[in-house]
Phi, psi and omega in degrees: 000026183292326180272347182254145176277144176290145179297140181289129177259141180252137179250120175267122180251125181263134178239107181288160179300320181298315180287325181298331178295332178076172176231133175277130176224152178227015177209133174237128178249121184249126174230164180207158169238187179292338187251344185204157171250139178238126178241117175261126179257126189232149172248105180265126180258143179300140177061020175244117188283357183230142178219146180256147172290124180275329181201144175236128178244129178242129181213163178288159176302323180296317180289326176300319179293319177296321178296317178301315179297319179296320177295316179300313180299316181292323178294320177299315179295319179300312182293328177295327182272321189245352182104166185295135174279120182270134174288134179262138173284122180234160176294145180297142178273130178292131183246050178266347175047047175092349179283153177298147181295146179288147178233143180262000000 
C-alpha cells in the first residue's frame, strides 16, 4: 500500500454531561515510574489543611511527552493572542499530605 493512502479513520469521542462540567484545580502533582506518569489534580483551598484529589491521570511516558508538547503549543498560541501569562508569586503549599508536621 505504499502508493495508496490509508483510509482515513474517524474517532468519535464522547463527552458526558458530568465530565463536560469539568473540575476546578489549582495544583497538579506529577510523579512517575519507568513505565508511567501519574498526574494528580487537586483543588487546594486557603486555610483548609486538607485537600482531595479531584482527578488522577495515568499515562505512558510517550503520551506524557505528547501532552507536554500540546500544552506548550497551546500556551504559545494563547500568549500570542492574549499576552504573556505571568507567574504569580504565591505562598508555599504545605506538602505533608496528612502526615504530622516535622519538628526540629
